[in-house]
C-alpha positions in Angstrom: 0.0 0.0 0.0 2.9 2.4 0.8 4.0 2.4 -2.8 0.5 3.4 -4.0 0.4 6.1 -1.4 3.8 7.4 -2.6 2.6 7.4 -6.3 -0.7 9.1 -5.4 1.2 11.7 -3.3 3.6 12.5 -6.0 0.9 12.7 -8.7 -1.4 15.0 -6.7 1.5 17.2 -5.4 3.1 17.5 -8.8 -0.2 18.2 -10.6 -1.2 20.9 -8.1 2.3 22.5 -8.4 2.2 22.4 -12.2 -1.4 23.6 -12.5 -0.8 26.4 -9.9 2.5 27.5 -11.6 0.9 27.7 -15.0 -1.9 29.9 -13.6 0.6 31.9 -11.5 2.5 32.6 -14.7 -0.6 34.4 -15.9 -2.8 35.5 -13.0 -4.5 38.1 -15.1 -5.6 35.5 -17.5 -6.9 33.3 -14.7 -8.8 36.4 -13.3 -10.5 36.8 -16.7 -11.6 33.2 -16.4 -13.0 33.8 -12.9 -14.9 36.8 -14.2 -16.6 34.5 -16.7 -17.6 32.2 -13.8 -18.8 35.2 -11.7 -20.9 36.6 -14.6 -24.8 36.7 -14.3 -25.0 34.1 -17.1 -23.0 31.5 -15.1 -22.9 31.7 -11.3 -24.4 35.2 -10.9 -21.6 36.3 -8.5 -20.8 39.5 -10.3 -20.2 41.3 -7.0 -16.9 39.3 -6.9 -15.7 40.4 -10.3 -13.8 43.5 -8.9 -11.8 41.1 -6.7 -11.2 38.5 -9.4 -7.4 39.3 -9.7 -6.9 39.1 -5.9 -8.9 35.8 -5.7 -6.9 34.4 -8.6 -3.5 35.2 -7.0 -4.6 33.7 -3.6 -6.0 30.5 -5.2 -3.0 29.8 -7.4 -0.5 30.5 -4.6 -2.4 28.2 -2.2 -2.6 25.6 -5.0 1.2 25.6 -5.4 2.0 25.7 -1.7 -0.4 22.8 -1.0 1.3 20.8 -3.7 4.7 21.5 -2.1 3.5 20.8 1.4 2.1 17.4 0.2 5.4 16.4 -1.4 7.2 17.5 1.8 4.7 15.7 4.1 4.4 19.0 6.0 1.3 19.2 8.2 -0.2 16.3 6.2 -3.6 16.3 7.8 -4.2 20.0 7.3 -2.7 19.8 3.8 -4.9 16.9 2.8 -8.2 18.5 4.0 -7.3 21.8 2.3 -6.6 19.9 -0.9 -9.9 18.1 -0.6 -11.7 21.4 -0.1 -10.0 22.9 -3.1 -10.6 19.9 -5.4 -14.3 19.9 -4.4 -14.5 23.5 -5.4 -12.8 23.0 -8.7 -14.9 19.8 -9.4 -18.1 21.8 -8.8 -17.0 24.5 -11.2 -16.0 22.1 -14.0 -19.2 20.0 -13.6 -21.3 23.1 -13.7 -19.4 24.3 -16.9 -19.7 20.9 -18.5 -23.3 20.2 -17.7 -24.7 23.6 -18.5 -22.1 24.4 -21.2 -21.5 27.8 -19.7 -17.7 28.2 -19.8 -16.0 26.3 -22.7 -12.5 26.2 -21.1 -12.1 25.9 -17.4 -8.6 27.4 -17.4 -7.2 24.6 -15.1 -3.9 24.7 -17.0 -4.2 28.2 -18.4 -3.5 28.4 -22.1 -0.8 25.8 -21.8 -3.1 22.8 -22.0 -6.7 23.8 -23.0 -9.3 21.3 -21.7 -13.0 21.2 -22.6 -15.2 21.2 -19.5 -15.9 17.4 -19.5 -12.2 16.7 -19.7 -11.6 19.0 -16.8 -14.4 17.4 -14.8 -12.9 13.9 -15.3 -9.4 15.2 -14.4 -10.9 16.6 -11.1 -12.8 13.4 -10.4 -9.5 11.5 -10.6 -7.8 14.0 -8.4 -10.7 13.8 -5.9 -10.4 10.0 -5.7 -6.6 10.2 -5.2 -7.0 12.8 -2.5 -9.6 10.7 -0.7 -7.3 7.7 -1.0 -4.5 9.8 0.6 -6.8 10.9 3.4 -7.7 7.3 4.2 -4.1 6.1 4.1 -2.4 9.2 5.4 -0.5 7.2 8.0 1.8 6.1 5.2 2.7 9.7 4.3 6.0 10.5 6.0 7.9 13.8 6.0 10.5 14.1 3.2 12.9 15.7 5.7 13.2 15.0 9.4 14.1 18.6 10.2 10.9 20.5 10.6 12.7 23.9 10.5 14.0 23.0 7.1 10.5 22.0 5.9 9.1 25.3 7.3 11.8 27.2 5.6 11.1 25.5 2.2 7.4 26.3 2.5 8.0 29.9 3.6 10.6 30.5 0.8 8.2 28.9 -1.7 5.5 31.3 -0.6 7.8 34.3 -0.9 8.9 33.0 -4.3 5.3 32.7 -5.5 4.5 36.2 -4.3 7.6 37.7 -6.1 6.8 35.8 -9.3 3.2 36.9 -9.3 4.3 40.5 -8.8 6.9 40.2 -11.6 4.4 38.9 -14.2 1.8 41.5 -13.2 4.3 44.3 -13.5 5.6 43.0 -16.8 4.1 40.1 -18.8 3.8 36.4 -18.3 7.1 34.7 -18.3 5.8 31.9 -20.6 3.3 32.7 -23.3 1.2 29.9 -24.6 -1.3 31.9 -26.6 -1.8 32.2 -30.4 -0.5 35.8 -30.2 2.9 34.9 -28.7 6.1 36.5 -30.0 7.1 35.0 -33.4 3.6 33.9 -34.3 1.9 35.2 -37.5 -1.7 36.3 -37.0 -2.6 35.8 -40.6 -1.3 32.2 -40.6 -3.1 31.5 -37.4 -6.3 32.7 -38.9 -6.1 30.4 -41.9 -7.8 27.0 -42.2 -5.6 24.2 -43.6 -6.7 22.4 -46.8 -8.6 19.3 -46.0 -9.5 20.4 -42.4 -12.7 18.9 -41.1 -15.8 21.1 -41.7 -18.7 21.5 -39.3 -21.7 19.3 -39.9 -25.1 20.5 -38.9 -28.5 18.8 -38.6 -31.6 20.7 -39.4 -34.8 19.7 -37.7 -37.9 21.1 -39.4 -41.2 21.2 -37.6 -44.4 21.0 -39.6 -48.1 20.6 -38.8 -49.3 17.7 -40.9 -53.0 16.9 -40.7 -53.2 18.4 -37.2 -50.1 16.6 -35.9 -46.6 18.0 -35.3 -44.0 16.3 -37.4 -40.2 16.8 -37.4 -38.2 16.2 -40.6 -34.4 16.1 -40.3 -32.2 17.1 -43.2 -28.6 18.2 -43.7 -29.6 21.7 -44.7 -32.1 21.6 -47.6 -35.8 22.6 -47.1 -37.9 19.4 -47.0 -40.8 18.8 -49.4 -43.6 18.2 -46.9 -47.3 18.7 -47.4 -48.1 20.6 -44.3 -47.7 24.0 -42.5 -44.2 25.0 -41.5 -43.9 25.8 -37.8 -40.3 26.2 -36.9 -36.8 24.7 -37.3 -33.8 24.0 -35.1 -30.1 23.6 -36.1 -27.9 21.2 -34.2 -24.2 20.8 -34.7 -23.3 17.1 -34.8 -19.7 17.5 -35.8 -17.4 20.4 -34.9 -15.3 21.8 -37.7 -11.7 22.9 -37.5 -11.3 26.2 -35.5 -8.1 28.1 -36.3 -6.0 29.3 -33.3 -7.1 32.9 -34.2 -10.7 33.1 -35.3 -12.0 36.4 -33.8 -9.4 39.0 -34.8 -10.7 42.1 -36.7 -9.7 45.7 -36.8 -12.5 48.2 -37.6 -13.2 51.9 -37.6 -16.6 53.2 -38.4 -18.1 50.9 -41.1 -14.7 50.0 -42.6 -12.6 46.8 -42.0 -8.9 47.5 -41.7 -7.9 43.9 -40.7 -6.1 43.0 -44.0 -4.6 46.5 -44.3 -2.8 46.4 -41.0 -1.9 42.7 -41.1 0.0 43.4 -44.4 1.7 46.5 -43.0 5.4 46.6 -42.2 6.7 48.2 -39.1 3.5 48.5 -37.1 3.3 49.4 -33.4 0.0 48.5 -31.8 -1.2 49.9 -28.4 -3.7 47.7 -26.8 -6.2 49.0 -24.3 -9.1 46.5 -24.1 -11.4 49.0 -22.3 -10.5 52.7 -22.1 -12.5 53.1 -18.8 -10.5 50.3 -17.2 -7.1 51.1 -18.7 -4.2 52.2 -16.4 -3.9 55.9 -16.9 -0.5 56.2 -15.4 0.8 53.9 -18.2 0.2 56.5 -20.9 3.1 58.8 -20.0 5.5 56.0 -21.1 3.3 55.0 -23.9 3.2 58.5 -25.3 6.9 58.8 -25.2 7.5 55.4 -26.8 4.9 56.0 -29.6 6.3 59.5 -30.4 9.7 58.0 -30.8 8.3 55.2 -33.0 6.6 57.7 -35.3 9.7 59.8 -35.5 11.7 56.7 -36.6 9.1 56.0 -39.3 6.8 53.4 -37.7 3.0 53.4 -38.1 1.3 53.5 -34.7 -2.4 52.6 -34.0 -4.4 51.7 -30.9 -6.9 48.9 -30.5 -9.8 49.1 -28.0 -13.3 47.8 -27.6 -14.5 51.2 -26.3 -16.8 53.4 -28.4 -15.4 56.1 -30.7 -16.8 58.8 -28.5 -14.8 57.5 -25.5 -11.5 56.7 -27.2 -11.4 60.0 -29.3 -11.9 62.0 -26.1 -9.2 60.0 -24.4 -6.8 60.6 -27.3 -7.4 64.4 -27.0 -7.1 64.5 -23.2 -3.8 62.6 -23.2 -2.5 64.1 -26.5 -1.7 60.7 -27.9 -0.1 60.7 -31.4 -2.3 57.8 -32.7 -5.9 56.8 -33.4 -7.8 53.9 -31.9 -9.6 51.2 -33.9 -12.1 48.7 -32.7 -11.3 45.1 -31.8 -13.3 42.6 -29.6 -12.5 43.0 -25.9 -11.8 39.3 -25.3 -9.4 39.2 -28.2 -7.5 42.2 -26.9 -7.3 40.6 -23.4 -5.8 37.5 -25.1 -3.3 39.4 -27.3 -1.4 41.0 -24.4 -1.9 40.9 -20.6 -1.5 44.6 -20.0 -3.7 47.6 -20.6 -2.1 49.5 -22.1 0.2 47.0 -23.7 2.6 47.3 -26.7 2.8 44.9 -29.7 5.4 45.4 -32.4 4.4 43.7 -35.7 5.7 43.3 -39.2 3.3 42.0 -41.8 1.2 40.2 -39.2 4.1 38.6 -37.4 4.4 39.6 -33.7 8.0 40.7 -33.1 7.7 42.0 -29.5 5.2 42.4 -26.7 5.6 44.7 -23.8 3.9 45.8 -20.6 3.6 49.6 -20.4 6.2 49.4 -17.5 8.7 48.2 -20.1 7.8 50.7 -22.9 11.4 52.0 -22.8 12.5 48.5 -24.0 10.6 48.8 -27.3 13.1 47.9 -30.1 13.0 50.5 -32.8 15.3 51.2 -35.8 15.6 54.2 -38.1 13.5 53.5 -41.1 13.6 55.1 -44.6 10.3 56.8 -43.7 11.8 58.3 -40.5 10.5 61.8 -39.5 13.1 62.9 -36.9 11.9 66.6 -36.8 8.3 66.0 -35.9 7.0 68.5 -33.4 4.3 66.8 -31.5 3.3 69.8 -29.4 2.7 71.8 -32.5 0.9 68.8 -34.1 -1.6 68.6 -31.2 -2.2 72.3 -31.4 -3.0 72.1 -35.2 -5.1 68.9 -34.7 -7.3 70.9 -32.2 -7.5 73.8 -34.7 -8.5 71.3 -37.5 -11.4 70.0 -35.3 -12.6 73.6 -34.7 -12.3 74.5 -38.3 -14.9 71.7 -39.2 -17.0 71.9 -36.1 -20.0 73.9 -37.4 -19.3 73.3 -41.1 -20.0 69.7 -40.6 -23.4 70.5 -39.0 -24.3 73.1 -41.7 -24.0 70.5 -44.4 -26.9 68.6 -42.7 -30.5 69.9 -42.8 -32.0 71.3 -39.6 -34.1 69.0 -37.6 -33.6 65.4 -36.5 -30.7 64.8 -38.9 -28.7 67.7 -37.5 -29.6 66.8 -33.9 -28.4 63.2 -34.4 -25.1 64.4 -35.9 -24.7 67.0 -33.1 -25.2 64.4 -30.4 -22.8 62.0 -32.2 -20.2 64.8 -32.1 -20.9 65.2 -28.3 -22.6 68.6 -28.6 -25.6 69.9 -26.7 -28.7 71.5 -28.2 -27.1 75.0 -27.7 -24.3 74.0 -30.0 -26.2 72.4 -32.9 -29.1 74.9 -33.1 -29.2 78.6 -33.9 -26.9 80.7 -36.0 -24.1 78.1 -36.7 -22.5 80.3 -39.4 -21.9 83.1 -36.9 -20.3 80.7 -34.4 -18.1 79.2 -37.2 -16.9 82.7 -38.1 -15.9 83.3 -34.5 -13.9 80.1 -34.5 -12.3 80.9 -37.9 -11.2 84.3 -36.6 -9.5 82.7 -33.6 -8.0 79.9 -35.6 -6.6 82.3 -38.2 -4.8 84.3 -35.5 -3.1 81.2 -34.2 -2.2 79.9 -37.6 -0.7 83.2 -38.6 1.5 83.2 -35.5 2.7 79.8 -36.6 3.3 80.8 -40.2 5.3 83.9 -39.3 7.4 82.1 -36.6 7.9 78.6 -38.1 7.0 78.8 -41.7 4.4 76.4 -43.2 3.8 73.4 -40.7 4.2 70.7 -43.3 4.7 66.9 -43.3 8.3 67.1 -41.9 7.2 69.3 -39.0 3.8 67.8 -38.0 3.2 64.6 -40.1 0.1 63.7 -42.0 -2.8 64.5 -42.1 -1.9 67.4 -39.7 0.0 69.1 -42.4 -3.3 70.1 -44.0 -4.7 71.9 -40.9 -3.1 75.3 -41.6 -4.1 75.0 -45.3 -7.8 74.6 -44.4 -7.7 77.7 -42.1 -6.2 79.9 -44.8 -8.5 78.4 -47.4 -11.5 79.5 -45.3 -10.1 83.0 -44.7 -9.6 86.3 -46.7 -5.8 85.9 -46.4 -5.2 83.6 -49.4 -3.4 86.3 -51.3 -1.0 86.9 -48.4 0.0 83.3 -48.0 -0.4 81.7 -51.4 3.3 81.9 -52.2 4.1 80.2 -48.9 1.5 77.5 -49.7 2.9 77.0 -53.2 6.4 76.6 -51.7 5.2 74.0 -49.3 3.5 72.1 -52.1 6.6 72.1 -54.3 8.7 70.8 -51.4 6.1 68.0 -50.9 5.2 69.2 -47.4 1.6 69.6 -48.6 -0.4 67.7 -51.2 -0.1 69.8 -54.4 -3.8 69.3 -55.2 -4.6 71.4 -52.2 -2.2 74.1 -53.5 -4.1 73.9 -56.8 -7.5 74.4 -55.1 -6.2 77.5 -53.2 -4.7 79.0 -56.3 -8.0 78.4 -58.2 -10.0 80.1 -55.4 -7.6 83.0 -55.4 -7.9 83.5 -59.2 -11.7 83.2 -59.1 -11.8 85.9 -56.4 -9.7 88.1 -58.6 -12.0 87.6 -61.5 -9.4 85.6 -63.5 -9.6 82.2 -65.1 -8.7 79.3 -62.8 -6.0 76.8 -63.7 -7.2 73.4 -62.4 -11.0 73.7 -62.6 -11.6 73.1 -58.9 -14.0 76.0 -58.4 -17.7 76.0 -59.3 -20.6 78.3 -58.6 -24.4 78.1 -58.0 -26.4 81.3 -57.8 -30.0 80.7 -56.6 -32.1 79.4 -59.5 -29.5 80.1 -62.2 -27.7 77.1 -63.7 -24.6 75.9 -61.9 -21.2 76.3 -63.7 -17.5 75.7 -63.4 -15.6 79.0 -63.2 -13.8 79.7 -66.5 -10.6 77.7 -66.9 -7.4 78.9 -68.6 -6.5 76.6 -71.5 -9.5 74.2 -70.8 -8.3 71.7 -73.5 -5.3 70.7 -71.3 -6.9 71.1 -67.9 -7.1 67.3 -67.3 -3.4 67.0 -67.9 -2.7 69.8 -65.3 -5.2 68.1 -62.9 -3.3 64.8 -63.1 0.0 66.5 -62.6 -1.4 68.2 -59.5 -2.5 64.9 -58.0 -6.3 64.8 -58.8 -7.8 61.4 -59.6 -10.7 62.7 -61.6 -11.1 64.6 -64.9 -12.9 67.9 -65.0 -15.9 66.2 -66.5 -16.2 63.6 -63.6 -15.4 66.2 -61.0 -18.1 68.6 -62.2 -20.7 65.8 -61.9 -19.5 65.1 -58.3 -19.9 68.8 -57.6 -23.3 69.4 -59.3 -24.9 66.0 -59.9 -24.9 63.3 -62.5 -27.0 65.3 -64.9 -24.5 68.1 -65.1 -22.5 68.4 -68.4 -19.3 70.4 -68.2 -19.0 73.1 -70.9 -16.2 75.7 -70.9 -17.4 79.3 -70.5 -15.7 82.6 -70.9 -15.2 85.2 -68.1 -17.8 87.4 -69.8 -20.4 84.6 -69.6 -19.5 84.0 -66.0 -20.0 87.7 -65.1 -23.3 87.7 -66.9 -24.6 84.8 -64.8 -23.4 86.5 -61.7 -25.2 89.8 -62.6 -28.4 87.8 -63.5 -28.4 86.2 -60.1 -27.9 89.5 -58.3 -30.9 91.0 -60.2 -33.0 88.1 -59.1 -32.0 88.7 -55.5 
């Protein structure tokens, strides 16, 4: 019997140590699993959710220490009864998960050895039997060392070691990463389904009323030909198909899907904050510094969160972060990196490096050909704010008064006092203030172009001047910026055309059109109209004058060149009508 006791003792002790260590390596991940159990849909103990991390650390340390104590034979009676209590607790959880199919992975061995609930339940039953066996024959359990002080010291040092290890992985990242997003893995490859992989098979149960009786017809998908009245149908999965390691990863913003775009991008830095309301605010000082440095070196930086655009856009403004957030599922983000905020360095979908915000200074960056070492982020944030104000009421004025404008105003986070009344007067006040600020920048720093503030911030000053009466004063400076590729030249072309139209002269690129009350709309006269499309192409426009005019005035509009005299006649006609 002694030999069986020794085997059982070793198996139980080693399994508890192994299971506890795997979870201790990732206490945050185990706390997420506990939150699943505490949710209203499972145990209904949501009041415990705020304490999930503390509970997870206590449980896993106790699990490891009890395993060590059993192997040592230290306080064997107390140890065995505590092991019994713990295995009864785990057995209840795994049975509940398996029977009610509430939690699909118990988390017993973390992400190292995923077990379905019934597998976990069977494992716990075996452990329960072994522990009961040890309780019955505990007289055969002898201390590993005769010196009790030595045993106490080993248990105490083990406890201190567990505490230190838990603190380390919480302040950094798990020492061992078993997830599909570990360093070196490629997300695109982990999303793919191998050729010949098993497909899911479903059974369709169709319910009909046939001659007053309910009848169920089972098919593999097709609608059955039955003489009767259809009532309902039920789909049952009878064979699970292959599920790739990564099956729920998407990157979205608004109504657009950017998943492929960013998974194909080189030199990408991703900041992960699964929930902005729960993210660690103090971490963003180091995140801001690291991301600014990354952008200067030529990297693309984005953020991923599950929070709404209203929440994350306000957060970016408040913390003056140099990147935008995109939407990704919260559970996926928790799986990618065990930190909020966390840093992920990627290249064409391959994860090169993952860091806790405490280790942001360790982010590996190299100078890329796209490096922008002279970026002034303070000026960038100022111009970004100006750009928002430049469009604040213009956006609203493009929408009819009433429910539509109200909906847009609320979406922008504005109150009724901001989206009703004389919006144009308010925009003029903002334009005046913006112009003063932009003129100060132009006079002291020159045009704030791509080198100085990056894109799209390099267009902010252009919009302010374009909406002012100072075009003539700054047109040469704008042209210089365009020629030096600090500003898209098509914007230079638009400003030049507006200036020429204001001076009563023919425009060059055909960007300016007019509508006067009930008189027909027209494109302002163009110099050398036969070659305007060539000039438009050279300036960076994608459309011809014919296509552009339809975008401006509608599909029925047909562009016809007119002279300055004809344009003036149309203006005079509209003035008389007024």
